[in-house]
N, C-alpha and C positions, 0 to 999 in steps of 0.2 A: 292800510297798515303794511309796512315793509317787513318781509320775512328775512331779508338779507342782512341780518344783524351780524356783526363781526363776532365769530365764534371765540376768538382770543379774548375779546372784551367780556363776553358772557362767561367764559370759563374762568377768567382771572378772579372773578368775585364769587366763585363757587366753592362750597364745601360739600363734597359729594357724599361720602359715606359715614354713617354713624353706627357704631356697634353698641347696642344696649342689651347686655346679657348675651343671650344666644341669638337675638334678633338683629339682622342687618337691615339698615334702612338707608335710603338716599336722602340727602338734603340738598335741594337746589334753590338758588336764589329765586325771588319772585319773577325777576326778569327772564331767567332761563325757563322757568315753568311756563310763563306766558308764551314765550317763543315756541316751546315744544307743544303746548296745547293748541296754539294757533296752527301749527303745521299739521298736527293730528286732526284737527277739525277740517282742514283742507283735504286731507286724505279721505276722511269720512265722506265728504262731499263728492270726491272723485269716485269712491266706491258706489255711492248711490247713483252717480251718473252712468257708470258702467252697467249697473243693473238695469237702468232705464234704456240704455243702448241695446242690451240683449232683448229686453221686452219689446222693443221696436224693430227687431230683426235687422239691426244695423249691420253693415258689411263687416265680416269677421276681422279683416285687416285693421279697420278703424277701431274696433273694440280692443284688439291686441295692442295697438298703439297707446290707447288710454290706460290699459293695464300696465304697460311698461312705464308710463309716466307716474302712475301711482306707486309702483315698486320703487322707483327712483326717489320719490318723495319720502317713502318710509325709510329707505336707506339713509336719507339725509338726517332723519330724526335719530337713527341708530348711530350715525357717525358723531353727531353732537354729544350724545350720551356717552359713547365710548371715549371720545376725547376728554370729556370732563372726568370720567372715571379714571383714565390713565394719568391725568395731570394732578389728580387729588388723591383718591382712594389708593390706587396702586402705588403711586410714588410714596405716599405716607406709610403704607404697609412695608414696602421695601426698606425705607429708612428705619423702620422699627425692627428690621431683620426677618420679616415674614416673607420668605421667598416662595412660599406655596401660592401666593397671589399670582405668580407668573403662570403657573399651570391653569389657574382659574381663567386668566385672560386668554390664554391660548384656546381653551375650550370655547369661550365666548366668541372669539374671532372665527373659529371653525364653524360655529352655528351661523354666524353672519354670512359666511362664504358659501354655505350650502345653497344650491339652486335646484 
């Protein structure tokens, strides 16, 4: 299964956020969910692999390389979610005159940029 799905194609069919009362929820198409879950399953496997490398006393540099690859894979999931959020939820809220969403996005981006 290819994970290199075109993000534009995935995001185009997306309705991201739904507000029900005071509860905020995301709604992603089945295609987007499947893509994200597949990517997260791969990350989960990478984590188990890293754990195994440590248990086998693998050379530290090799373990660190695998950690970097796992972080990159998680960042990829975050980028897909952020893109969908910006192109649907944020855009919709701005069009409705809710500019507070910009502060929310800035906080989210700051969280993503922390290392």
